[in-house]
Phi, psi and omega in degrees: 000103181289161174059035176284166179240158175289121183258322185203155176230157172250122181254143175217112179051044176087353178264141170277107187272326181213157176229143174240117177256161178168210184229142178211146178218145177230129178239154177276175183299340177271001179090007179277142182286125174265315179223142173221126180235111183085186186281084187283357176248016176268133182298145176208175179254112181279351177052233187289351174294345177278346187305314179300327180288323174298312181300318179297319179299314181296322178294315183292332177277356180071023182274338176218157168242127185232132168283162188306316180297326180284326174296323176296315180295324177297337181263001195263160163231091192262180186239027174058038169289165179306319180301320183289314181294318179297319179293322177298317178298316180294320180295315180296321178295319181295327182261003179057050179248130179276132180305322183293341182277354185279145181281330184296139183286159176295148174225170185286124177272167180304333180274005178092351179279163176264118184227141170294331177296345178268358182290144183304331185250017190297325181300317177299317183292322177298315179297319180296317181297318179294320179293321179298319177296320179296332177279357181081016181223073188292339184266145168070037182297348181269358182274146180296332181278353182288144181299336178297327181299317179295322178298312181295320180297315179297324179295317178292317177307309185294319182289322183277341183071029180204161179276135176300122184274357180175167181230142176226176178259126181280169184295335183275354180104346176274179179267154175231139185256135177288144173223182166254157175305321179293316178297320178297320178299316181293326177289316182293332179302333182292346180276358182294164181301338177265011177290183182227162170058219183297326180294315177299317181299314181293316177301316178297321179295320178297316181292330181279338186229062184300324183285341173286333182289322186222314183131149183304129178080000181266160195306311182297319179296320179298314182293314181299310182293328186271348185226340188080004174287152163263125183218152180208130174271162173227150180306151180068033164089024176265142171219125174242137187211126177243126180283164180303332180272000179098351173296135191227138179238143170229133180233137173230113178277128184292333180276358178081000181283145181277329199295336181276341189298305183296313180296324178293317178297316179298319180298318180293317180296321179293318180298327180280354182084008180279342175231151181298148176302136180093000181300312182296319178300319181294328184262359184302316181293306181295337177275357178075026182277340183282128177267139189230160170227111183051041178088349182268130178297129180228001182180187189201144164281118191234122173297146177242002173246000000 
């Protein structure tokens, strides 16, 4: 990603130990840019940060019916905790989806077995499989030629207010659509409490079920529970976050690391007045931003934008 900016640094006893460069954008509830750092209109792959938007699209097209916990799992990147696997099983049963029909590969479940229900992206795949059946094309929902691809692409186009500039293959076997950081912010803004339709439903589900989105004590769950924001990370350093008032931040770390995304987004939202002053300081410990020596605090991962 050319022309990136310095987003955050890691300090230890006065030394800058690491730097995270990338792109970040903050928009107000009307979609106007408040802050832009780097090329925010350059296409990139948001990866799993698109999951809530996919779930909202399927709901708005009437292709699936999801209870809130299942909408949260469809938006999630989980860690195969008991809660996640049990919810995946219940979701698949509710939508009449066979585990063997899913494209995502098996991963280790809490009981030590290899299950597709334990895959980080299984909620998305269950929703996709059910939607594909509703479209009359139950096989191959991960193919670019499948009718589901056009539905998802149109949903991202409409929410982002821009045309998808390309498609790639995600790590789980499904497709991922390119967006711009600015377009992703405008799409994610629809998940705020004042949103409508499927987007509002999914945003509410994320806020109601933070541990289904990421897992107890993990960054997205910490932020959702601690701020009321709906937030989702994506592989290779993406973080999208919408505050309760609709102010929205998107961060893309050029090095692919996850750890800078949430603090940079929180810092921008706090600066804009969308979150109370001191929010980032309050969450620094549970987000793992504090650097230590034998348990003693000696530094911090600190946003610089």
